[in-house]
C-alpha positions as CSV (number, residue, x, y, z in Angstrom):
1,M,1.1,-32.8,-14.3
2,T,4.5,-31.1,-14.5
3,K,5.0,-28.3,-12.0
4,K,5.4,-24.8,-13.4
5,K,8.9,-23.5,-12.9
6,I,8.7,-19.9,-11.8
7,L,11.6,-17.5,-11.2
8,I,10.8,-14.5,-9.1
9,E,13.2,-11.6,-9.3
10,G,12.7,-9.1,-6.6
11,W,13.2,-7.8,-3.0
12,R,12.9,-9.7,0.2
13,G,13.5,-8.9,3.9
14,I,12.7,-5.3,3.9
15,N,9.5,-3.3,4.4
16,H,9.3,-1.4,1.1
17,S,5.9,-1.8,-0.4
18,Y,7.2,-3.8,-3.4
19,A,9.1,-6.1,-1.1
20,M,6.1,-6.6,1.2
21,V,3.9,-7.5,-1.8
22,N,6.6,-9.9,-3.1
23,Q,6.9,-11.6,0.3
24,Y,3.2,-12.0,0.8
25,Q,2.9,-13.5,-2.7
26,L,5.8,-15.8,-2.0
27,L,4.1,-17.2,1.1
28,E,1.0,-18.0,-0.9
29,M,2.9,-19.5,-3.8
30,K,4.8,-21.8,-1.4
31,G,1.6,-23.8,-0.8
32,M,0.5,-24.0,-4.4
33,G,2.6,-26.9,-5.7
34,L,4.8,-24.6,-7.8
35,E,8.6,-25.0,-8.4
36,L,9.9,-21.6,-7.2
37,Q,13.3,-20.0,-7.4
38,H,14.2,-16.5,-6.3
39,L,16.8,-13.9,-7.4
40,D,17.4,-11.1,-5.0
41,L,17.8,-7.9,-7.0
42,P,19.7,-4.9,-5.7
43,F,17.7,-2.6,-3.5
44,Y,16.9,0.8,-5.0
45,D,18.6,2.6,-2.2
46,E,22.0,1.1,-1.2
47,K,21.4,2.2,2.4
48,W,18.4,-0.1,2.8
49,N,19.2,-3.2,4.9
50,L,17.5,-6.1,6.8
51,I,18.0,-4.4,10.2
52,D,16.9,-0.8,9.7
53,N,14.2,-1.7,7.2
54,N,13.1,-5.1,8.5
55,S,9.9,-6.5,7.0
56,G,8.4,-7.2,10.4
57,F,7.2,-10.7,9.5
58,E,7.1,-13.4,12.2
59,E,10.3,-15.6,12.2
60,S,8.4,-18.6,10.8
61,D,7.3,-16.6,7.8
62,K,10.7,-15.2,7.3
63,Q,12.1,-18.7,7.2
64,K,9.6,-19.8,4.7
65,I,10.4,-16.9,2.4
66,A,14.2,-17.4,2.9
67,S,13.9,-21.1,2.1
68,I,12.9,-20.6,-1.5
69,Q,15.6,-22.0,-3.8
70,A,18.1,-19.5,-5.2
71,A,18.0,-18.8,-8.9
72,D,19.7,-21.4,-11.0
73,F,20.2,-20.1,-14.5
74,T,21.3,-23.5,-15.8
75,Q,17.7,-24.6,-15.5
76,K,15.0,-23.6,-18.0
77,Q,12.3,-21.5,-16.3
78,D,8.7,-21.4,-17.6
79,I,8.0,-18.0,-16.2
80,T,10.0,-15.0,-14.9
81,Y,8.2,-12.5,-12.6
82,R,10.1,-9.3,-11.7
83,I,8.9,-7.1,-8.8
84,S,11.4,-4.3,-8.0
85,F,12.1,-0.6,-9.0
86,P,13.0,0.7,-11.5
87,Y,11.2,-1.6,-13.8
88,R,13.4,-4.2,-15.5
89,L,11.9,-4.7,-18.9
90,Y,14.9,-6.5,-20.6
91,P,14.2,-10.0,-22.0
92,A,14.2,-13.1,-19.7
93,Q,15.5,-16.6,-20.5
94,S,12.0,-18.0,-19.9
95,E,9.2,-18.0,-22.5
96,K,7.0,-15.7,-20.5
97,L,8.1,-12.5,-18.6
98,F,5.9,-10.6,-16.2
99,V,7.0,-7.2,-14.7
100,F,5.2,-5.7,-11.7
101,G,4.8,-1.9,-11.6
102,T,2.7,1.0,-10.4
103,S,2.1,4.4,-11.9
104,E,0.8,6.6,-9.1
105,L,0.7,9.7,-11.4
106,Q,-0.4,7.6,-14.4
107,N,3.0,8.2,-15.9
108,I,6.1,6.0,-15.9
109,D,8.7,8.4,-17.3
110,G,12.0,7.7,-15.5
111,Y,10.8,4.5,-14.0
112,I,12.5,2.1,-16.4
113,Y,15.8,0.4,-15.8
114,E,18.4,1.5,-18.3
115,D,15.6,3.4,-20.2
116,R,14.7,0.2,-22.1
117,L,11.0,1.1,-22.4
118,Q,10.6,0.6,-26.1
119,E,12.4,-2.8,-25.9
120,G,9.8,-3.8,-23.3
121,I,6.9,-2.6,-25.4
122,N,8.1,-4.5,-28.4
123,N,8.7,-7.7,-26.4
124,R,5.5,-9.8,-27.0
125,S,6.6,-12.2,-24.3
126,L,6.2,-9.4,-21.6
127,T,3.1,-8.7,-19.6
128,V,2.9,-5.9,-17.1
129,V,1.2,-6.6,-13.8
130,T,-0.2,-3.6,-11.9
131,P,-2.5,-3.5,-8.9
132,S,-5.3,-1.1,-9.9
133,N,-7.2,0.2,-12.8
134,W,-5.9,3.7,-12.0
135,S,-2.3,2.5,-12.2
136,K,-3.0,0.6,-15.5
137,I,-3.6,3.9,-17.3
138,G,0.1,4.9,-16.9
139,F,1.3,1.8,-18.8
140,L,-1.2,2.3,-21.6
141,K,-0.1,5.9,-22.0
142,A,3.5,4.7,-22.2
143,G,2.6,2.6,-25.2
144,F,1.9,-0.9,-23.9
145,D,-1.0,-2.7,-25.6
146,E,-4.0,-3.2,-23.4
147,S,-3.8,-7.0,-23.7
148,R,-0.3,-6.9,-22.2
149,V,-1.3,-4.9,-19.0
150,V,-3.3,-6.8,-16.4
151,V,-4.6,-5.7,-13.1
152,V,-4.0,-8.0,-10.1
153,P,-5.0,-6.3,-6.8
154,H,-3.1,-6.6,-3.6
155,G,-4.5,-8.4,-0.6
156,V,-4.6,-8.6,3.2
157,N,-3.5,-11.4,5.5
158,Q,-6.5,-11.6,7.9
159,K,-4.5,-13.8,10.2
160,I,-2.4,-10.7,10.9
161,Y,-4.7,-7.8,10.2
162,K,-7.9,-8.5,12.2
163,P,-10.0,-6.7,14.8
164,L,-8.4,-6.4,18.2
165,S,-9.8,-7.7,21.5
166,D,-11.0,-4.9,23.9
167,L,-8.0,-5.6,26.1
168,R,-5.4,-5.4,23.3
169,R,-7.0,-2.3,21.9
170,K,-6.8,-0.6,25.3
171,Q,-3.2,-1.6,25.7
172,F,-2.3,0.1,22.4
173,R,-4.3,3.2,23.1
174,D,-2.7,3.4,26.5
175,A,0.8,3.2,24.9
176,L,-0.2,6.1,22.7
177,K,-1.6,8.0,25.7
178,V,-5.1,8.0,24.2
179,S,-8.0,7.8,26.6
180,D,-11.3,6.0,26.0
181,E,-13.0,9.4,25.5
182,D,-10.5,10.5,22.8
183,F,-11.4,10.0,19.1
184,L,-8.1,8.9,17.4
185,I,-7.5,9.5,13.6
186,L,-4.6,7.6,12.1
187,S,-2.6,7.9,8.9
188,L,0.8,6.4,7.9
189,G,3.1,6.3,5.0
190,A,6.0,8.0,3.2
191,M,4.7,11.5,4.0
192,T,5.4,12.6,0.4
193,P,3.1,15.2,-1.1
194,N,0.9,12.6,-2.9
195,K,-0.2,11.3,0.5
196,G,-2.2,14.4,1.2
197,I,-1.0,14.9,4.8
198,D,-1.3,18.6,4.4
199,I,-5.0,18.2,3.7
200,L,-5.4,16.0,6.7
201,I,-3.7,18.4,9.0
202,A,-5.9,21.3,7.8
203,A,-9.0,19.2,8.4
204,F,-7.8,18.1,11.8
205,A,-7.1,21.8,12.8
206,T,-10.6,22.8,11.8
207,L,-12.3,19.9,13.5
208,K,-10.3,20.2,16.7
209,T,-12.0,23.5,17.5
210,K,-15.4,21.7,17.5
211,Y,-14.3,18.3,18.9
212,P,-11.7,18.9,21.7
213,H,-11.4,15.1,22.3
214,L,-9.9,14.7,18.8
215,K,-6.3,13.3,18.4
216,L,-4.2,12.5,15.4
217,A,-1.5,9.8,15.1
218,L,0.9,10.0,12.2
219,K,3.5,7.4,11.4
220,D,6.2,8.0,8.7
221,S,8.4,5.7,6.7
222,S,11.6,7.6,7.4
223,N,13.6,4.4,7.7
224,L,13.0,4.0,4.0
225,Y,12.6,7.5,2.5
226,G,14.3,9.8,5.1
227,I,11.2,12.0,5.4
228,R,10.3,12.4,9.1
229,I,6.8,13.5,10.0
230,R,8.1,16.0,12.5
231,D,9.9,17.8,9.7
232,V,6.8,17.8,7.6
233,L,4.8,19.2,10.5
234,T,7.4,21.9,11.0
235,G,7.1,22.9,7.4
236,L,3.3,23.1,7.6
237,Y,3.5,25.2,10.8
238,Q,5.8,27.7,9.0
239,Q,3.4,28.0,6.1
240,N,0.4,28.4,8.4
241,P,1.4,29.5,12.0
242,K,-2.2,28.8,13.2
243,L,-1.5,25.1,12.9
244,A,1.3,25.4,15.4
245,S,-1.1,26.4,18.2
246,E,-0.6,24.3,21.4
247,N,-4.1,23.0,21.2
248,I,-3.4,21.5,17.8
249,S,0.3,20.5,17.9
250,K,0.0,18.8,21.3
251,S,-2.9,16.6,20.0
252,I,-0.7,15.2,17.2
253,I,1.2,12.0,17.9
254,S,4.3,11.5,15.7
255,M,5.9,8.1,15.1
256,S,9.0,7.0,13.1
257,D,9.9,3.6,14.6
258,N,9.8,0.6,12.4
259,L,7.0,-1.8,13.5
260,T,6.3,-5.5,13.1
261,Q,3.2,-6.6,11.3
262,S,1.6,-7.4,14.6
263,Q,2.3,-4.0,16.0
264,L,0.9,-2.4,12.9
265,N,-2.3,-4.3,13.4
266,G,-2.4,-3.0,16.9
267,L,-1.8,0.6,15.7
268,Y,-4.6,0.3,13.1
269,G,-7.0,-1.3,15.7
270,A,-6.2,1.4,18.3
271,A,-7.5,4.1,16.0
272,D,-11.2,5.2,15.6
273,C,-10.6,5.8,11.9
274,Y,-7.9,5.7,9.3
275,V,-7.6,8.6,6.8
276,S,-5.9,8.7,3.5
277,P,-6.7,11.9,1.6
278,Y,-4.3,10.9,-1.2
279,R,-3.6,12.7,-4.4
280,A,-2.1,9.7,-6.3
281,E,-1.5,6.1,-5.3
282,G,-0.8,2.9,-7.2
283,F,-3.0,0.8,-4.9
284,N,-2.9,2.2,-1.3
285,L,-2.8,-1.0,0.8
286,T,-2.6,0.6,4.3
287,P,-6.3,1.7,4.3
288,L,-7.4,-1.8,3.4
289,E,-5.2,-3.3,6.2
290,A,-6.8,-0.8,8.6
291,A,-10.3,-1.9,7.5
292,A,-9.3,-5.6,8.0
293,S,-8.2,-4.5,11.5
294,G,-11.8,-3.3,12.2
295,T,-11.2,0.4,11.7
296,P,-13.4,2.5,9.4
297,I,-11.4,4.3,6.6
298,V,-11.8,7.6,4.8
299,I,-10.2,7.7,1.4
300,T,-10.1,9.8,-1.7
301,K,-12.8,9.1,-4.4
302,G,-11.7,8.6,-8.0
303,G,-8.4,6.9,-7.6
304,S,-6.9,3.5,-7.1
305,T,-8.9,2.7,-3.9
306,D,-12.1,2.8,-5.9
307,D,-11.2,-0.8,-6.8
308,Y,-11.7,-2.0,-3.2
309,F,-14.0,0.7,-1.8
310,H,-17.1,-0.7,0.0
311,E,-19.6,1.3,2.1
312,S,-19.4,-1.3,4.9
313,F,-16.0,0.0,5.9
314,A,-15.2,3.1,3.9
315,L,-16.3,6.7,3.4
316,H,-15.3,8.8,0.3
317,I,-13.7,12.1,0.1
318,E,-14.9,13.9,-3.0
319,S,-12.2,14.9,-5.5
320,V,-11.5,16.3,-9.0
321,L,-8.9,15.2,-11.5
322,Y,-6.0,17.5,-12.0
323,K,-3.6,17.1,-14.9
324,T,-0.1,18.7,-15.3
325,G,1.7,17.8,-18.4
326,N,1.8,14.0,-18.6
327,T,0.9,13.4,-15.0
328,T,-2.6,13.0,-13.4
329,E,-3.6,13.3,-9.8
330,L,-6.6,14.1,-7.7
331,K,-7.5,17.1,-5.7
332,P,-9.4,15.9,-2.6
333,S,-11.9,18.3,-1.2
334,L,-11.1,19.6,2.3
335,D,-14.8,20.3,3.0
336,S,-15.7,16.8,2.0
337,L,-13.0,15.3,4.3
338,I,-14.2,17.4,7.2
339,E,-17.8,16.3,6.5
340,Q,-16.9,12.6,6.4
341,L,-14.8,12.8,9.6
342,S,-17.6,14.6,11.4
343,L,-20.0,11.8,10.5
344,L,-17.6,9.3,12.1
345,I,-16.8,11.4,15.2
346,E,-20.6,11.9,15.8
347,G,-21.4,8.2,15.2
348,K,-23.6,9.0,12.2
349,A,-21.9,6.7,9.6
350,S,-24.8,4.3,9.7
351,R,-23.7,2.1,6.7
352,L,-20.6,0.8,8.5
353,N,-20.8,-2.9,9.2
354,N,-17.6,-4.5,10.4
355,S,-18.9,-8.1,10.2
356,F,-19.8,-7.7,6.5
357,A,-16.5,-5.8,5.9
358,Q,-14.4,-8.7,7.1
359,Q,-16.3,-11.1,4.8
360,F,-16.0,-8.7,1.9
361,I,-12.2,-8.3,2.3
362,G,-11.7,-12.0,2.8
363,K,-13.7,-13.0,-0.3
364,N,-12.3,-10.3,-2.6
365,F,-9.0,-9.0,-1.3
366,S,-7.1,-11.8,0.5
367,W,-3.5,-12.7,-0.6
368,S,-4.9,-16.1,-1.5
369,V,-7.4,-14.6,-4.0
370,A,-4.8,-12.2,-5.4
371,V,-2.1,-14.9,-6.0
372,K,-4.6,-17.3,-7.6
373,K,-5.4,-14.6,-10.0
374,L,-1.7,-13.9,-10.6
375,I,-1.1,-17.6,-11.3
376,D,-4.1,-17.8,-13.7
377,I,-2.6,-14.9,-15.6
378,F,0.8,-16.6,-15.7
379,N,-0.9,-19.7,-17.2
380,Q,-3.1,-17.8,-19.7
381,A,-0.5,-15.3,-21.1
382,K,0.9,-16.0,-24.5
383,S,4.7,-16.4,-25.0
384,G,6.4,-14.3,-27.7
């Protein structure tokens, strides 16, 4: 049987979410008997680089990713798969074209390279790949036929993201200056408004009065987006001076350093819960990685994470849909967040089952499962 010739056009080497997805997928594809080539597209931000924004993979994995043959346009490719931003919908030389994208706010206005949206919609060789049913809606609203928009979820590498030993957990908690008696809440990401950090801070301030042993660790992605958590906190303190009280502010741990995948696993595992009261996400991989690391998660109900929610490792924050013009987001309930966190702090979340959680994630949300589904879609899709 002839090997499929697949050209991937995307980002490697950095820790942007699209680049990370691409690299995890490449690692899986390497072992599937495919003939792969890769074209490195320009980074969205010219300041991004392999030092300041390093992916954090182990050297052996970096070498595997880097070893993929460079694109050779003198050869005929069966499939082109693009995974970068903005979305490049222009025609490919191959018979089939796949373009990865997310629509956090269920709207892709301004997301298209050279504004060639209609050209992409009209191209019957093009299939959009998106990671959640929530995100899919944005592409349907833009005019893509439903048969040309497919959902392929992201995954977790459980060799990296796994429960910590007691010793390793203590080492990471000690590094954060968190005692055995402390209850540590963790959240990380771009710190943009869609992440709901303001809601988390409000919940933390309320809970801190009842649970003095509560601590909160926040890690930003300022190396990519330039938004530092300390600046976000300063803005929130100015809006609500009560949040700036010494009792609250001294219990918040702020982090901006770029971490390796192994260090991220340690950070997830050091926490007692991971919280994402998001307003809009395309998939929201970090809570799933935290769950694979053995940490219960608290996530907004009604959004992209509904695709992987399971009561063995997750609690839901009630929310309502909120539409403004052509965008859609969620309004997480502060009271619901406080209620769910209280259950965890008091040890009353009886449905949590870490052993089952590990099995569920491995069976349904490994990178192996995700990439096999992606390859099946490559094979089944019709050319123009």
